[in-house]
C-alpha positions in Angstrom: 11.9 -10.3 5.8 8.4 -9.5 4.8 6.8 -7.9 1.8 3.9 -5.6 2.7 1.5 -4.9 -0.1 -0.8 -2.1 1.0 -3.8 -1.1 -1.1 -5.0 2.3 0.0 -7.1 5.3 -1.2 -5.1 7.7 -3.3 -5.6 10.6 -0.8 -3.8 8.5 1.9 -0.5 8.1 0.0 1.2 11.2 1.5 0.2 10.3 5.1 1.4 6.7 4.6 4.7 7.8 3.1 5.3 10.2 6.0 4.4 7.5 8.6 6.8 5.0 7.0 9.6 7.6 6.8 9.2 8.2 10.5 9.8 4.5 11.1 13.0 4.6 9.0 11.6 2.8 6.0 13.8 3.9 3.2 12.1 2.8 0.0 8.9 1.7 -1.5 7.2 1.0 -4.8 4.0 2.9 -5.6 1.6 1.9 -8.3 -1.8 3.3 -9.4 -4.3 0.5 -9.5 -8.0 -0.1 -9.8 -10.2 -2.5 -7.9 -13.2 -3.1 -5.8 -14.1 -5.0 -2.7 -17.2 -4.7 -0.6 -18.2 -1.3 -2.1 -18.5 -3.0 -5.6 -18.1 0.3 -7.4 -20.5 3.2 -7.5 -22.7 5.3 -9.8 -21.8 8.7 -11.2 -23.7 11.3 -13.3 -21.9 12.6 -16.4 -23.7 15.0 -18.7 -27.1 13.9 -17.4 -26.4 10.1 -17.9 -25.8 7.7 -15.1 -22.7 5.5 -15.4 -21.6 2.6 -13.2 -18.0 2.8 -12.2 -17.0 -0.8 -11.5 -13.5 -0.2 -10.2 -12.3 2.4 -7.8 -8.9 4.0 -8.1 -6.4 2.8 -5.5 -2.7 3.1 -4.7 -0.7 -0.1 -4.2 2.4 0.4 -2.0 4.9 -2.3 -1.8 7.6 -2.3 0.9 10.0 -4.9 2.2 11.0 -4.7 5.9 12.8 -6.7 8.5 10.6 -9.1 10.5 11.0 -7.0 13.7 9.5 -4.0 11.9 6.4 -5.7 10.5 4.0 -4.9 13.3 5.1 -1.3 13.5 4.8 -0.8 9.8 1.3 -2.4 9.6 0.1 -0.2 12.5 1.6 2.9 10.8 0.0 2.2 7.5 -3.4 1.3 9.0 -3.5 4.5 11.2 -2.4 6.7 8.3 -4.9 5.2 5.7 -7.9 4.6 8.0 -10.9 6.8 7.4 -13.5 4.4 8.9 -15.4 4.0 5.6 -15.7 1.0 3.3 -12.9 1.1 0.7 -10.0 2.1 3.1 -8.0 -0.8 1.7 -6.0 -3.8 2.8 -2.5 -4.8 3.9 -1.1 -8.1 2.7 2.0 -9.5 4.5 4.1 -12.0 2.5 7.3 -13.9 3.2 10.4 -12.8 1.3 13.1 -15.4 0.9 15.9 -13.2 -0.3 16.7 -9.7 -1.6 19.6 -8.9 -4.0 20.8 -5.3 -4.5 21.7 -5.3 -8.2 24.3 -2.5 -8.0 26.5 -4.0 -5.2 25.4 -7.7 -5.0 24.4 -7.3 -1.4 21.9 -9.9 -0.2 19.4 -10.3 2.6 18.6 -7.5 5.0 21.7 -5.6 3.9 20.0 -5.2 0.5 16.9 -3.6 1.8 
């Protein structure tokens, strides 16, 4: 099993959610986060004054999938979130040793 942590633009969330649903991915955790990468923030004007915005708003999507679904899920997220501009995001793939469903006690892939 793998944990995919996907950092995407907020406007890509609905497209990513729909793409994952089409693959049969049943659940995900979504968090509002802030960060920066290559774009290193930007400047905005507010009431005539210029402010530097160091962190850009992003969405972090976490989903655990079977090993055989990893490539398809990565491709689906990348295609749904890609705009071709700096700041589209990243996908991190991490190993998951075990999963336990609290309600039933199921473990492993049955608990996903």
